[in-house]
C-alpha positions in Angstrom: 19.7 26.6 3.8 16.7 25.4 1.9 16.9 26.3 -1.8 14.2 28.3 -3.5 13.7 25.7 -6.3 13.6 21.9 -6.5 13.2 19.1 -9.0 9.9 17.2 -9.0 7.7 15.1 -11.2 4.6 17.0 -12.3 1.6 16.3 -14.4 -0.2 19.0 -16.4 -3.0 16.8 -17.6 -4.2 13.2 -17.2 -2.8 10.6 -19.4 -0.2 7.8 -19.8 3.1 7.6 -17.9 4.7 10.0 -20.3 2.7 12.9 -18.8 5.0 12.7 -15.8 7.4 15.6 -16.4 10.7 16.1 -14.5 10.7 19.8 -13.9 12.3 22.5 -11.8 9.7 24.2 -9.6 9.3 26.3 -6.5 10.3 24.6 -3.2 7.3 24.4 -0.8 6.9 27.5 1.4 8.0 27.5 5.0 6.1 25.0 7.2 3.0 26.3 9.1 2.4 25.6 12.8 2.1 21.8 12.8 4.0 21.1 9.5 7.5 20.0 8.8 9.5 20.4 5.6 11.2 17.1 4.6 14.1 16.8 2.2 13.2 13.6 0.5 15.8 10.8 0.0 13.4 8.3 -1.5 9.7 7.9 -2.5 7.5 4.9 -2.8 5.3 4.2 -5.8 1.8 2.9 -5.3 -1.0 1.7 -7.8 -3.2 4.5 -6.5 -0.8 7.0 -8.1 -1.2 5.7 -11.7 -4.9 5.6 -11.2 -4.8 9.3 -10.2 -2.4 10.1 -13.1 -4.7 8.5 -15.6 -7.7 10.4 -14.3 -9.6 7.3 -13.5 -11.3 8.8 -10.5 -11.6 12.4 -11.8 -15.4 12.1 -11.9 -15.2 12.1 -8.1 -12.1 14.1 -7.4 -10.2 16.3 -9.8 -6.6 17.4 -9.7 -5.7 21.1 -10.1 -3.0 21.3 -12.8 0.0 21.4 -12.7 -0.2 18.7 -10.0 2.2 16.8 -7.8 1.6 13.2 -7.0 3.1 10.6 -4.6 2.3 9.7 -1.0 5.1 7.8 0.6 8.5 9.3 1.6 11.6 9.0 3.6 14.0 11.8 4.3 15.3 14.5 6.7 13.4 17.4 8.4 15.0 20.7 7.3 12.4 23.1 8.8 9.5 22.9 11.2 6.5 24.9 12.4 6.3 26.5 15.8 3.9 24.0 17.3 5.8 20.9 16.3 7.2 19.3 19.5 7.7 15.6 18.6 10.2 16.2 15.8 13.3 18.4 15.3 15.3 19.7 12.4 17.8 16.9 11.4 15.5 14.0 12.3 15.2 11.3 9.7 11.5 10.5 9.2 9.3 8.4 7.0 5.6 8.0 6.4 2.8 8.8 4.0 0.6 11.7 3.0 -3.0 11.0 4.1 -4.8 13.0 1.5 -3.5 12.1 -2.0 -5.6 15.0 -3.4 -4.0 17.6 -1.1 -1.9 19.2 -3.8 1.3 17.9 -2.2 3.3 15.1 -3.6 6.4 13.0 -2.7 7.8 12.6 -6.2 9.9 15.6 -5.4 13.0 16.8 -3.6 11.0 18.5 -0.8 7.5 18.0 0.6 5.5 19.6 3.4 4.2 17.0 5.9 1.2 17.7 8.2 2.3 16.1 11.5 -1.3 16.0 12.9 -2.8 14.4 9.8 -0.2 12.5 7.7 1.7 9.4 8.7 5.1 10.4 10.1 7.6 8.7 12.4 11.3 8.7 13.1 13.1 6.3 10.8 14.8 3.4 12.5 18.6 3.8 12.0 18.9 0.1 10.9 16.8 0.5 7.7 17.7 2.6 4.6 15.7 5.5 3.3 14.8 3.4 0.3 13.4 0.6 2.5 11.6 3.2 4.6 10.0 4.9 1.6 8.3 1.7 0.6 6.4 1.3 3.9 3.7 4.0 4.0 0.6 3.3 2.1 1.3 -0.4 1.3 2.0 -1.4 4.9 -0.9 0.7 6.3 -3.3 -1.0 3.8 -2.0 -4.5 4.5 -2.3 -3.9 8.3 -5.8 -2.6 7.9 -6.8 -5.6 5.7 -5.5 -8.3 8.0 -5.7 -6.9 11.5 -8.0 -3.9 11.8 -10.8 -5.3 9.6 -10.7 -9.0 10.8 -11.0 -11.2 13.8 -7.3 -12.4 13.6 -5.4 -12.4 16.9 -1.9 -11.0 17.1 1.3 -11.5 19.0 1.2 -14.0 22.0 -2.6 -14.3 21.8 -2.2 -15.8 18.4 0.5 -18.4 18.8 -1.6 -21.4 19.8 -4.6 -20.7 17.5 -3.4 -22.2 14.2 -4.9 -19.3 12.2 -5.0 -19.6 8.5 -4.7 -16.9 5.9 -5.0 -17.1 2.1 -3.5 -14.2 0.1 -4.4 -13.7 -3.5 -1.7 -11.7 -5.3 0.9 -12.1 -2.6 4.1 -10.9 -4.3 3.3 -7.2 -4.8 3.8 -4.2 -2.6 0.8 -4.9 -0.3 0.9 -8.7 -0.6 4.6 -9.0 0.4 3.8 -7.0 3.6 0.7 -9.1 4.2 2.7 -12.4 4.2 5.0 -11.0 6.9 2.1 -9.6 9.0 0.4 -13.0 8.7 3.5 -14.9 9.8 5.2 -12.6 12.2 2.4 -10.8 13.9 -0.6 -13.1 13.5 1.5 -16.3 13.7 -0.7 -17.8 11.0 -0.3 -20.5 8.3 -0.1 -18.5 5.1 -1.1 -19.7 1.6 0.1 -17.4 -1.2 -1.4 -17.3 -4.7 1.0 -15.9 -7.3 3.0 -16.7 -10.4 5.5 -19.6 -10.1 8.4 -17.2 -11.0 7.7 -15.5 -7.6 7.6 -18.7 -5.6 11.0 -18.3 -4.0 10.3 -14.7 -3.2 7.1 -15.3 -1.3 8.6 -18.3 0.5 11.5 -16.1 1.6 9.0 -13.9 3.3 7.4 -16.8 5.2 4.7 -18.2 3.0 4.0 -21.8 4.0 2.4 -22.9 0.8 2.5 -21.3 -2.7 0.0 -22.0 -5.5 0.7 -20.9 -9.1 -2.4 -19.3 -10.6 -1.1 -20.2 -14.1 -1.0 -24.0 -13.5 -3.9 -24.0 -11.0 -6.3 -21.3 -12.2 -9.2 -22.7 -10.1 -7.1 -22.6 -6.9 -10.2 -22.3 -4.7 -11.3 -25.8 -5.8 -7.8 -27.2 -5.3 -7.8 -25.8 -1.7 -11.3 -27.2 -1.0 -10.0 -30.6 -2.0 -6.9 -30.2 0.1 -8.2 -28.3 3.1 -11.9 -28.9 3.1 -14.6 -26.3 3.6 -14.4 -23.5 6.3 -10.6 -23.8 6.6 -9.5 -20.2 6.5 -9.9 -17.3 8.9 -9.2 -14.7 6.3 -9.0 -14.5 2.5 -7.1 -11.4 1.4 -7.6 -10.2 -2.2 -4.8 -8.0 -3.5 -5.9 -8.5 -7.2 -9.6 -7.3 -7.4 -12.7 -8.6 -9.0 -15.9 -9.9 -7.4 -15.3 -13.5 -8.4 -12.8 -14.1 -5.7 -15.4 -13.3 -3.0 -17.9 -15.7 -4.5 -15.3 -18.4 -4.9 -13.9 -18.0 -1.3 -17.2 -18.3 0.6 -16.8 -22.1 1.0 -13.2 -21.7 2.1 -13.9 -19.3 4.9 -14.9 -20.3 8.4 -18.3 -19.0 9.5 -16.5 -16.4 11.5 -14.1 -15.8 8.6 -13.7 -12.6 6.7 -13.0 -11.8 3.0 -10.8 -8.7 3.0 -9.9 -6.9 -0.2 -7.6 -4.0 -0.9 -8.9 -3.5 -4.4 -12.7 -4.1 -4.3 -15.0 -5.8 -6.8 -13.7 -3.7 -9.8 -10.3 -3.8 -11.5 -9.6 -0.4 -12.9 -8.5 -0.5 -16.5 -9.5 3.1 -17.2 -11.9 6.0 -16.4 -14.5 5.2 -13.8 -17.6 7.4 -14.1 -20.3 7.7 -11.5 -22.1 4.6 -12.8 -19.0 2.4 -12.2 -18.3 4.0 -8.8 -21.9 3.5 -7.7 -21.7 -0.1 -8.9 -18.6 -0.6 -6.8 -20.2 0.9 -3.7 -23.3 -1.3 -4.4 -21.2 -4.5 -4.6 -19.4 -3.6 -1.4 -22.5 -2.8 0.5 -24.3 -5.9 -0.8 -21.4 -8.2 0.2 -21.0 -6.5 3.6 -24.7 -6.6 4.5 -26.1 -9.6 2.6 -23.1 -11.8 1.8 -22.7 -15.3 3.2 -19.4 -14.3 4.8 -18.2 -11.0 6.3 -16.7 -8.6 3.7 -14.1 -5.9 4.5 -12.8 -3.3 2.1 -9.4 -2.2 3.4 -8.2 1.4 2.9 -5.0 3.1 3.9 -6.8 5.1 6.6 -4.8 4.3 9.7 -2.2 7.1 9.4 -2.5 8.0 13.1 -1.4 4.5 14.0 1.8 4.8 11.9 4.2 5.4 14.9 3.0 2.1 16.4 4.3 0.2 13.4 7.9 1.4 13.6 9.0 -1.4 16.1 8.1 -4.1 13.6 10.7 -2.6 11.1 13.2 -1.8 13.8 13.1 -5.4 15.0 13.2 -6.7 11.4 9.9 -8.6 12.0 8.7 -6.8 8.8 11.1 -5.9 6.0 10.7 -4.0 2.8 11.7 -5.9 -0.3 12.6 -3.5 -3.1 11.8 -5.1 -6.4 12.7 -2.2 -8.6 14.4 1.2 -8.2 14.4 4.2 -10.5 15.8 7.7 -10.4 13.3 10.4 -9.8 13.6 11.6 -13.4 12.6 8.2 -14.6 9.3 8.2 -12.8 7.4 7.3 -16.0 9.3 4.0 -16.2 8.3 3.3 -12.6 4.7 3.9 -13.5 4.9 1.7 -16.5 6.0 -1.2 -14.3 3.5 -0.5 -11.6 0.7 -0.3 -14.2 1.7 -3.7 -15.7 0.7 -5.3 -12.4 3.8 -7.4 -12.6 5.9 -5.6 -10.0 7.4 -7.8 -7.3 7.9 -6.1 -3.9 8.1 -2.4 -3.8 8.9 0.1 -6.5 11.1 3.0 -5.2 12.2 6.4 -6.6 15.6 7.5 -5.5 15.6 11.2 -5.0 
C-alpha cells in the first residue's frame, strides 16, 4: 500500500543550501501508461542540482515553486502503468530523470519515472542501492565525454592501440567514472590531474599517472616535456574554463579531441543571457574554428542506460561513495558538492 504522503526535500525559492527544506508532502499520483512509481532507497547528488537550486540558469529555465530537485535514484517499483511491460512491481531499479526541469525530483521517498524517456534499468543484485544511486547522470556524462563524443576505441578493438587519456579533475563524481571507463573499457593509459590528497584514490581506480595541480600548476607544460607534443587521444576537462582547451592543443594528436563536461565557463552564480550566449559562442568557435576537435559532453544518453548495466554487474565499473547523508541533511550534501572538493559520489540515504 502506497502512503498518501511522503517526505522530500523541497525548495520554495532560489538560494543557498539552506533553502532545501525537509517537508511532508503529497505522494505522486498513480503512474500513467508508461510510468512506474519508485520507492526510493537512495539518491545521487550532482553539481547541476546546486546550479538549479541557486537559480543560476533561471534566465533560460525557471522552476515552478515549490519545487523538487534531484535526478538520480535507486529503489523499488511499487506501482506501474498499464503499458509498462519491461518492469514489474517489486523490481529493484536505478537510473536518472532525463528532464531536470520536469517538476519531478529524486530527493524524496517516492518518484514517478517515465520508462520511455528517463534512464531506468534493473539494478544488479551485487551492488547496493547507494552504489546504484550514484551512477545515473555522472556515468552517462562520463560515457558521453569519453566514448560517444570521441574517436576512442573500446573493448577488444582498443587493447593493442596504446590510447592515452588526460583527465583534469579526476577525483569527483564524473572523473572517477571516467578513469574506470578509460582503463576498463578503452584500455587506455590514463593520466589524472587532481590534488595530492586524492592520489591514492585515483590510483585505486586505475590511473597510471597522477599529477598534483598544487605542486605542478602548469601541468600541460610538464606533460609536454615528458610526453612531447601530440601525445594524447583525448583530454577530458571535468573542471571548466576555456584555458584548459588552449593549453591542451599541443598535447592532443591531430585526430585528438578535447572533451569537456563543464564548458568554457565555471558557474559561480547567476548566468544571464549574455553569459549563456558567451558560453555558446565559445563552444561553437572551438568546435568550428579550433585547432583541435572540441566536444561538449551532456548527460543525454538516457536511452542507452540499460546497455551500461553489465559494466557494473561485472564490476568493471564501480561507484565509489565519498560522502553519505540522510535525506533530511540534503543542505549539508549541497554544501559539500558546491565546495568542489567532493571525492567520488555524494549520496542521500532515503
